[in-house]
N, C-alpha and C positions, 0 to 999 in steps of 0.2 A: 521470671515470666509468671504471669498471673492468669487465672481462668476467669472469664466474664460470661455471664448469661445475658443475652440480648433478646428482649421480647418485643415483637411487633404486633400491632393490633389493628383490626379493620372494624370500624364502628358499624358499617352497613351490614356485613355478614356475621359479625360477632365472632370472628375467627382470630386465633392467635398463631403466631409462628415463633419458635424459639431456636436460637442459635447459641451454641457454646463455642467461644473462641479463646485463643491464647494470645496474649499481648503483654508487653512489658509495662504498659501504663493505661490509665483510664482514658486518656486522650486518644490513644490508638483505638481503643474499643469504641469510643464515640465516633471517630472518623469512619470506622468500619460500619457502624450502625447507620450513619447518615448515607453512606454509599449504597448499602443494601436497601434502605428505604426508597431511595431514588430508583433503584433497579426494580423493586417490587411495584412501584407506582407506574413505571414505564411499561411493564408487562401485564398490567391488570387494569380493569375499568374501575376497580374499587380503590379507595384511598387508604393507604397504610400509614400508621404513625409509629414512632418508637414509644413503647409503653414503659419500658424500664431497661436499665443497664445495671446489672448486679454483680458485684465482686464476689465470686464463689470462694475465694480464699479466706474470707472473713469467718465463715462457718467453722473453719479449722482452728481459729484463734480464740474462740469463745472460752475454751477451758484455761486459757492463760490469764494470770492475774494482771490487772492493769496498774497496780500500785506497787 
């Protein structure tokens, strides 16, 4: 399982919302993000978009040699 940070952004209000989720694949994080974006837009007059989906596990792999 991997940790993903999903950032949502509203251009009108300049607000961001950040969710940290655990999923086995990027595809699962993307499906979650799309679903959450739809939910945010249904319950708000402002338009929210997915600003980024970031794999948080990468930060722990930086010290490993790639060669």
